N, C-alpha and C positions, 0 to 999 in steps of 0.2 A: 504494500500500500504506500503510495507516494504522498508527499506533502507539498503544498504550494504555500509560499510565504507571501504575505500581503505586499511585499515589495513588488511582486509581479503585477499587482493591481494599482501600484502607485499609492499604497496606503501605509507606508512607513515601515513595513516588515516587522511589526510588533506582535503579530499573531500568525499562527499556522492553522490550516484547516484542511479537511479531506477533499481532494480534487475529484473524487468519484461522484460527487453530487453537484449539480449546477446551482444548488440553493444554499443560502445562509440561514441561520436561525437567529432569533432575537438575542440569544447569548453571544453569538458571533458579533452581532452589531454592537453590543456593549463594549467589546474589546476594540473593534474598529473605530467607533465614534467616541470611545472613552466616556460613555454616558451610563446612567443607571438603567437597570432593567425596567423599572417603573416608567421612566421617561420614554424608553423605546416602545413599550406597550401603549403608552398614551399617544405617541406619534402614529403607531400602527393602526390603532382604533380610529384615529382622526383621518386616516388615509393619506398621511403626509410622507410616507416612505415609499419611494418609487420601486416598482417591481414586487411589491408585497401582496400576498394573498393568503387566505386562510382555508385549510382543508381539515375537516373533522376537528375543529377547535385548535389546530396547530398552525401557527404563523410560519410561513416560508417567504424568503426574499430571493428573487432571481438575482444571482451573483452578477451577471453581465449587465443587466439593466441598472442595478445599483451602482456598479463601478463606473459605467458610462455617465450616469447622472452626477456622481461626485466629480469626475473629470471635467464635465461641462461647467458645473458650478464653480469649480476652482479656477477655471480659465476665464470666465466671463461674469464678473460681479455685476449685478443688476442695479442700475441707478434707482434711488428712491424718489418717489414723487410726493411733494409736500401737499398740504391741504389746499394750497392755492393753485396746485397743478404744476408747479415748477419742479424740474428735475434737480435732485441734489446728489452729491457724491455719497458713497456708503458711509463716510465719516463726517458728513455735514461740514466739510471744510470750504465749500464754495461760498 
């Protein structure tokens, strides 16, 4: 049984997981995102984690969809729009 390190997904290499499944679990996400399991489940239930779905009460996250979304978000920060409709930088430095 082989192991893929998160380095291969551009996720820092701090976690190893089984390459025989194309899916991640909520526990895998806690290590990748360095977030609590409670926070992960809140995001899953709100539909905020791309590639996630539930089968028989078990959450699974499509590894490729999740990795692609992380890469896209890392490369392209979205400008924020103020209440007046003006675009602002992510850090409100404009």
